[in-house]
Steps between C-alpha positions, in 0.01 A plus 500: 500500500866463431748210458769429756807298428585297806824323403674767286492283181417751221760373249523152348699332228292406198524121557447516878187296590597418858548834678195587706356854485310567819247787509217645700228755442469806720209741539521878527605468864790264406321212669507159335174413321317188617532252209223272622243742357606414144369200302808478276832691464696508179824683423514651154834588341495758214747654259435815295129494574454132415434207746775242438455264792268413786616329820288336770669584836521291812295691764597519863169601663651507849753773407288653221774458243543308178803369310560379142776401261531558122346198328621621158823650383472874399739701287704769677319825562289703745167329586192626684335291772125529565309280741138417418285450813161333433252559785235254604243688293730473194594866496868569438754722667846565365814570698662734471200726440736786395854499362686186400721235659808426287661155468832495320592196292867474411663265248665200653836372384367155406213643311687770298735314273808629312340739253262659746783530757692723262194718439427514877852608590514723188249746632723577798803515272319746266392721791855498635640565154262791457603654831865427429465670161336795662780513758767476230338771296452723804855427612615575143320837513665576835840387372454721194413789727800439723729447205375823343569684830842342521567595144385851573732515800787358297436731208473798735845411643642452151347841401659664797843355407460602133390847607812535716722373216325668217247778543314384193324224696342716773165534328505123432539431872209735583276322243600158643416622849153611384447170323606321819238691690234408248615138504487505878142633491405235249671234722284624792188469286605151384574395857158625621334307214697199598377543858137526388548191282652311792192596714264380228691176473414435863148397402614236248535209744618416848781291361664811335486733801858444590608591145282812509663602828836473333380720213373760753842506675672530167273789406584676831872448437442643155353814659795526725747450210304758297530758781875432511513543124312834521742624767794382292354683196452819702858478609601442138295805402673712762834375388404574139392852595835555663671365193284730284607797707864399456447454134337844476804646659726313263289615208526855623873478530527357141278779363708758697824363347351512149361849556826640639746330255287455198677163449429148598793297616545127451345415839175686415487337157548156660214584747272599213589192297370544144235755610518870458422574865467335840121532507484297180719236664288486814179464291657213308585337839138522607384330181765226553361424846138500357613248240664291769176498706293402198744225403496364858126497521476324162754239603322442830159475322643246254658293775173503705298394189739211446468384860117533492489308172710218649249430781265218381132600497269357767132461422312644794169544333338249730560714815312830517714650770822410319362658185435821688854514625635410156298778341633742768857386427451545130356851557802588725756376242322666220494828698869465562568431132287803396688717745840378376406548133368849576818598680712360206299698250587822680875456448616640162741292296853643498803377309773482761747290300753779506518556870715318755223539766283276285737213533516547878122504527471182282758321715307606808173384344652164421618468863158599640317270259727209599424565864129510429517171323707349776251621764206366302669158459567480866154603621263349245472127581468242228149364509463126434191473284520121437219432745274790395168439326490571135219672319400162356494322833290775662262481198479121548405544861244772417341280243491203742336723764244622250415140403492404866251782578288410206487127594142482622509116483775458756441798722142600444314825525280653769208735510148564635204334334160693481158346458314210650472213242652686197830614637716759321865603557741751350871396495772707332719205398241266347439533124372148429392187678795261521466137600650446844472872598458555875251759618445599868217734589316654793127435477256785579169312523398140574388312198155348476556238231708416194762778451708637209804729483584758234844663504565819308185425281679200347185290542316334789636160595320261737657435843496129570602275786780253454248223429342706218188602686376860499515704817219475749348785701734627764818340359646850471469711815501878512848621588657158435819463293501219243736354235412381151686313223390530141487157328451638153116493528400583856647647814553225761447602867795372694439323829138418422307224326666184630325169525223482763357188667140387521424631849201721543392725787324206666837309507685775682477553872308795630744790564735387220523608134596330175629643174291435186467631150262757637732605788484407865197309635400480868465150636164377628609153610451370858628156595174426676233439236208424741414408855183308600419454865221375720404289807299183560379308803497120540297324776640146479799332352437513134617601150371823347540659164480879436467644149729790405552714192723311258874550539817377337584205727871527394519861635270480807537388860257422786559640849258444790455520878251344738370527866304287741124523575316774684277295746547502877748215516855556416665321214882483473662616183698181477174307473416661160661414167420635149675447168408653171546449127465751211373443153425748217149588632462332836647458850468169686545491879546179698420556874572300813415583866389341826160662583202615307556869563482728201839568331588806286741508205636826360646458145675691226582405141775718357570497123833653386619639165869439513527133605779289362359164619242349736505144625258326743397157629373278776735291720420214740764446771654152541705568804442637844668840584773460235543744210425344161603651164313575176684565173373804304597673173802733551429842651699792633458458880573870552196600297253234610293406816289202617153481657370183660189375698425161648250262677562184703433154365144367543290670770790542737504844655766469768717814542816312426357392164407847367845654453692499168810706387591571139801675342701550172823307546671580171426573132341165435385375849240586762478334844185411698507386862167348622401397848413149393472272207184548311481876555401681180659829384401731213800703384557792253837641377484822301815655328536862382737657246 
């Protein structure tokens, strides 16, 4: 079986106790299950393996659906819904029988409060800050790569110009071109890592997908910029090679002049500077450029460290995915720092204080560094950390959550109890019995008498009803779910053990049940206690008494019928009159008729159990054909009836003297209408509850 949500309500605010959740149960063919086959239906709501609430739904048998609302407020979180279906034979089915149905509870604005509101919004801010930080770091890596490529291009151009002006810088330009190629390769690697990081970030949360997409676009742009930088570096290398060829020609010409003349003119000396030969001057130029590169990298590293140090730390230890990204970022930064330090270590220190080219390089470095700072200032946003959670506030929330989860008094614990009358349970978060603690459990076997519960071998404690009585056999059903509260001495079974009345099985109608200390009892009561009946014949007008088994005269009534004789002559029914009176052990009939034919009376005495009142009497009419009234004790006319019989006055047997009508007029009055004055009527009024 599986649960179906009929009204799409799978998310509620924590304080919402009005919104209706409407559900149905479907079988393996996706047909609604007939709910009339179940004795009871309960909706269980669980959190992290514990039952936290039980709801009694309103069942629509016509549509085979049920609905419920949340009777108790629940904290925000993901909750599991299970429906317990108790069959007529007390066996239990659970829906869904596989998988789970999730109900989401969100914090409501009115329930949250100022402090919790900050923490609630803070998680989103932290996640956004983490992604922003990753984006900034990734963007910084890309910017560094692009900047390095631009520097390489700029330095290649500068090298070409210096080579054309002074052949001593040719080898420097070639080295810078090679470094540019290496930096471009490194930029490609960094961009690819940034792309991978951006793809990993995609799994962090749906709220950050837009930011991740921007990171991916930035990474692709970095790849494009890197390719441009590589092409520019190749062009610089080609230009440098051309410059080197020109320089070689110049060097050859200088050597030729020296060889032919044996003298060095002022122009050659100026070209050599303070070196003995042009090769020495060229070598010094290479070292100057190496020192420039080392100095630039060191300045960039120092500036980057300052910027990184200025960013306030954000504690992301609470979020596993954020920590993964943070670790990845740290690894990427560390790898970049290691690479930079390794490259710096390869550059030998050279004293260039005596060369004019050193001043040019330093000026260029200062310009490049200023551009890098300006670019960083323009592209790294200032993060407002005033609303961020601090390490202390996160710790406070964590401590509050731990206390909340450990609060077995307010929220309770849940598990399965084994045994029959000596129940045992194992619960991970119970180390001692605490007064007021709430325990819910699923029972595995019906109890047969007084029952105890032992949790985690802390000691067996009696399970009592609310009135202090021990459990009776059958109070705990197999498969049933029950709740207990510990009062410091015993576990009290909730929802059982209230005050019971004095009714017994004989006081309850047949087909009905009544709750008692020993569970439900079937009623044996019938409103008719006994019925006696018989017949008697009377030959002449007379009075006759018939003995009966003793009855309660206040709960019994006499009903009878009669007929004429059976001889050859016909006797009219209107020529016969009989009235009767009932006592505790006797019936008295008074008969009146015209002939001596045998008359037969059929009688019944009915004794009731549930009679509220019984009134009876004899009335002699004083008027002819006019209704006369008799005052009685107050009754409920809608739950009472009257029986009456009469005879005429004296020996008169005329038909018009043998008719009498009786009725209940109101709560305190009955009316009797006799044919003539002197007619005698016996009446009975019986009232039921």
